[in-house]
N, C-alpha and C positions, 0 to 999 in steps of 0.2 A: 374223382371222376364225377360222383354224384353231384357235388356243389356244383361244378361245371355245366352240368347237363341242366340243373336246375336255373343256373344264370342265363344259360342260352334260350330257355323256354321261356323265361322271364322277359327277355329282350324282344323275342318274337312275338309275344303276347302284346307289348307296347308297341310295337311298329304296327302290328296289325289293327289295335285300336286306333292308332292314328290315321291309318289309311281309310278306315271305315268312317271315321269322324269327317275327315277332309273330304272324301267321296260324297258324303252325305249333305254335306253345307253345299258343296257345288251343285250336286242333282237337283235339291229343292230350291235354289236360289231362283228368285223370280226373273221373267224375261225368257226370250224365244231364243234359244243357242242358236239355231239355223239362222235366224236374223243377224247374229252378231258374226256368225262365220261370214255369212255372204258380204256384209259389210266390211270385214277384214280384207277380202279377195276383190271387191269391187268398191273402193273407199269413195269414188267420186259418183257412184249412183245414188239416184234419190228415192228409188223404191226398187223392188225385186219380185219378179213372178212367182206365183204360187207353184208353178212346175220346178222353178229352181230350188225353192225351200224345201220341197218335198225332195227331191233329189239328194239334197244335203243331209236331212233327216235319215234318208235310207242309208247313204253312204256311211255315216257316222253312227249309225243305229240309235239315234235320239230318242226314238218313239219305244224303245225296249223297257221293260221294268227295270224297277232299280236293282235287284238282285242279278238281273241277267246282266245288266251293263257292269255292275261290281265284279261279276264273275268272270266277265271276259277282260276286264282290265287286269285282274290277279292272274289271268290264264296267262295274256300276253306279256306280263311282267315277269313270269317264271320262264318263259321261253326268250327272253331278252329282248321283246319288242316293246320299246316304250312308246310306241304310237306316234303320231304325227300333230305338230303344232296347229291347232284351229286358225291361229292368225298369221302364222308366215307359210304355212304349208311345208315346212322343212322337217325333217325328221327331229324328234325331241333331243334324241343324243347329240345331234350335230349343233342344235342351238346351244345346249348344255355346254359342250365342249367350248364353242366360241366366247362365252362368258366365263368360264372357270378360273382362268389365268388371271383374271383382273382382281376377282375375290381373293384367290391365293396370294396375290402380291400384295394386296392390302392387308390382308389378316396376318401374314408372316412378318410385314414390315412394322405394323404395329405392335405385335408381340415383342418383337427385337428391341424396338425404341422402349417399348413400356418397361421391358425387364431390366434393361440396362440403367435406365433413369431409378429403377426401384432398387436395383442392388446397390447403386451409388449413394442413395439416400439412406437407405437403411442402415449399410455398413458404417456411415459417417455418423448416425444416430445413435447406434449401439455402442461405436468406439467413444462416443461422447455424450454419454447420458446425462440428461438434466439441463444440458446447455443450450445456447442459441440455436446451434446446428441441430439438436434433436427436436426442438421445439419448431424450427423451421420445416424439418422433415414431416412432422406430425400435420402442420398448417398445409404443406402443399398437398398430402394426401387425403386431408378434409376437403379442401379446394376441389381437387379432382373428383373425389366421389360425388359432391353435392352438385355440380354442374351437369345438367343434362347434355347429353351427347349433341342432340340437334342444334342446342342453344349455343353450345361452344362452336360448332361447325359454322353457325350463322356469323357467330363473332369474328371467327378467323376470315370468313369470305369478306366480311366489311372492312376489317382492319388491314389484312395482308394483301387482299387483292383489289378491293376496291380503291381503298385511300391510299396503299402504298404501290400497289401495281407489282409486286414483286413475284407473286405466282398466279397461276390460272385459277379461276374459282370454280370452275365445272369441266367436264369432259374427261376424256381417257387419251391415251396414245403416247405420252412422254413420261419421264421421270417426275417432271415438274407438277404434272397432275397428281401425282400421288402423294406428294408431300402433306398437303393440308388434311385429306382424309386420313391418312395415316397418324398424324399427330393428334387429330381429334380421337381416335380410339386407343393411342398410345397413353395419353394422359388419363384414360379411366383405367388402363392395365397399371400403369405407373402408381397411380394412388390405391388401387386394390392392393398391389403387391406390396408396396411400402410398408403398410400397416401392417400386413400379415408377416412379412419377412422381418420387421423390427421386433414383433411379438415372438416369433419363432426363436429368432437369435437371442433376444433378452432370456428367455427361456433356457435357451442351451446355457448361456452364460452363469445361471441360476443354479445350475446342476452342481452337486457337492464335489464331483472329481476336478471340476475346473480349478477351484481353490488347491486341491491336492497337487494338480500339475504345477500351479504357480509356486508353492512351496518346494517343489522339486526343481524349481529354476528355469522350467519351460517358458520360452520368450511369448510375450503376448501375441506376436506375429504367428508363431508355429500353433498357439492354441486356437486362433481363430480360424486358421486354414484346415488344421489337422483335425480338430475337435469339434469346434462350434459348427462349422458349415456341415460336416457330415450329420451332426446331430439333429441339424435342422432341416436337411435336405428331403426327407419323406414328406412332411407335410406341406413343404414349399412345392415339391413335384405335384402334390395333389391340387394344390390351388392354381397352380399353373396350367393343369389339364384343363380344370373347370374354366380358367378364364379363357382358354383358347377355344373351348366349346361355346362361350359366351360370346366371344369375339364374332363368330358366324351371324349370331343374333343381330349384334351391334352394327355389322357391317350393312345389314339392309337398310337400316336407317340412314347410314352414312353415305352410302351408295345413292338413295335417293335424292338427299340434300346436295350432293355435287354432281349429282346427273352423270355418276359414272356407269359404264356399260358392263356391270357384273352381276352376279347371280342375284343380289337383293334388288336391284332395278328391275330384273327379268322376272323375278317372283311377283313383286307389285304390279306390274304391266299385266302378267299372266292373269292374276286374281281379278284385276278390275275389267280385263277383256273376256273373264270367264272361259280363258283358255284352258280346259280341263286337263289335257294330257300333260302339258307344261308345267301346270300348278301341282298334279299329283305327284310328277317327277321330282320336281324341286322340294316340295314338303317332305317327300320320303328321302329324298338325299340330305336334307338338313338333320331330320331326325335320325337317319342311321349314324351319320357323322357323330351326332350329340352321344348317341348310347354307345358307338364303339370306342370314343375317346374315354367315356367313363368307365368302360370295361378294362380299358388299356391301363387306366389310373389305378384301377383295384389291382391290375395284375403286377404293375411295377411295385406297389405297396406290399404285395403278398412276397414279392422276389427279395425286397430290400428289407423286410422286416418280417419274418415267419411268424410273429404272434398275430398278424393280422389274419394268418390262413385259417378258415372257420374249422377244419379237420383236426388241425394241430389244437387249437383253443378249446376244441371239446373235450380232449385227451387230459 
């Protein structure tokens, strides 16, 4: 109980620190926020009267001191009031929900494709150590880890969309629009997981009990499914969880390159337009998701392996 309370206090401290840093950067960023808000609502206007700008400052409390604005933001957040987007005039929560589905679909598709490829490559590699198959798996994993995501995205757009015309290069709305962005992120997941899974599985095969099982006449298939996979599941689950959290970060870049209407594109647009309510909500959403996933990983590890529980280790 004490360890759980300490962990929760640590997570709250991390989230508060992130909110303070993000709010500070937005607050002290140069430029007139009232002018930016007015330009968003009147895009064709060439100038704005002082009365309108003053009305916007009073409406959004832009003239309040830093602590007053931050305290008001925290108070609204605790009440479940996430504010109104400066640029669209819509509630932040509604704008968020409108983009969430695209990012979730991209992240889960990339994770599924990447893990499928990693399991196949790592499984073939450990069943054929030192062969061309093993070297091919290592080569693919190295290439996937070395290629930057944005560069791979541009290569896919040029090759698959521009020259071959097989798939749309940008946009959202159909499953075809999801293929290239998902493949871009999936290659990174596959590269990361192939190297790790191969290492975990080889480590499992090196355990003394594996040789004992062979001497008892247990088949290689049963050894792999019943003993090697369970032995490697804990570190594998940890890395899969970390990759899932990192995919959210990668989705921001990929969505920008493919002009997808997801949370990544929304965050970039909010930062560029200095839409403080939208930016704060999205940053806190990504940060909360990241720490929750990491906490869930620790919980799964503790359940699967009691040796990782702090209290029991202390005993």
